[in-house]
C-alpha positions in Angstrom: 0.0 0.0 -0.1 1.4 3.4 -0.9 2.2 6.3 1.8 -0.7 8.4 0.8 -3.3 5.5 1.0 -1.9 4.3 4.3 -2.0 8.0 5.8 -5.7 8.2 4.6 -6.7 5.0 6.2 -4.6 5.6 9.2 -6.2 9.1 10.0 -9.6 7.9 9.2 -9.5 5.1 11.4 -7.7 7.1 14.1 -10.9 9.6 14.2 -12.9 6.7 14.7 -10.9 5.2 17.5 -10.4 8.5 19.5 -14.3 9.0 19.3 -15.1 5.4 20.2 -12.4 4.4 22.7 -14.2 1.3 23.7 -14.4 0.0 19.9 -11.8 -2.8 19.8 -12.1 -3.3 15.8 -11.3 0.5 15.6 -8.3 0.1 17.8 -6.9 -3.0 16.2 -7.3 -1.4 12.8 -5.6 1.8 13.8 -2.6 -0.1 15.4 -2.4 -2.0 12.1 -2.1 1.1 10.0 0.3 2.8 12.4 2.5 -0.4 12.1 2.6 -0.2 8.4 3.5 3.4 8.6 6.3 2.9 11.3 7.5 -0.5 9.6 6.9 -0.3 5.9 7.0 3.5 5.3 9.7 4.3 8.1 7.7 7.3 9.4 8.5 9.1 12.6 7.3 12.1 14.8 3.9 11.7 13.2 1.7 14.9 14.1 -1.6 16.1 13.0 -3.0 19.6 12.6 -6.3 20.6 11.9 -6.8 23.6 9.8 -10.0 23.7 8.0 -10.7 22.5 5.5 -7.7 20.2 5.9 -5.9 17.9 8.1 -2.3 18.3 7.8 -0.2 15.3 8.7 3.5 16.0 9.4 6.2 13.2 9.7 9.9 12.5 9.3 11.2 9.8 6.8 14.9 9.2 7.2 15.5 12.6 8.9 13.5 14.5 6.1 10.4 16.4 7.3 7.5 15.9 5.0 3.7 16.7 5.2 0.6 15.5 3.3 -2.9 17.1 3.6 -6.2 15.5 3.6 -9.7 17.0 3.6 -11.4 16.9 6.9 -14.6 16.1 5.3 -13.3 13.0 3.6 -11.5 11.8 6.8 -14.2 12.3 9.0 -16.7 10.6 6.6 -15.7 7.0 8.2 -16.8 8.1 11.6 -19.9 9.9 10.6 -21.0 6.7 8.6 -20.4 4.4 11.7 -22.4 6.7 14.0 -25.3 6.9 11.5 -25.6 3.2 11.4 -27.9 2.0 14.3 -26.2 -1.4 14.6 -22.9 0.0 15.6 -24.5 2.1 18.4 
């Protein structure tokens, strides 16, 4: 999985896990994507800044600082979809 897709999935499930601390599936999925970022893509020092309309994810790869931006509305869509589904609440 490429870095862009991994970050997108990681950030989306991070939002879900932060909002649903008792959701073990969200926790496991978050940890899975975090492991991919760390082990496969070698990311360190990951930080997130929310500056509407974007989330800005900053990180270091092999000493080089980089960042990617993701629309808040797309990242939050997974959480909102889960919350609107009665069987998950």
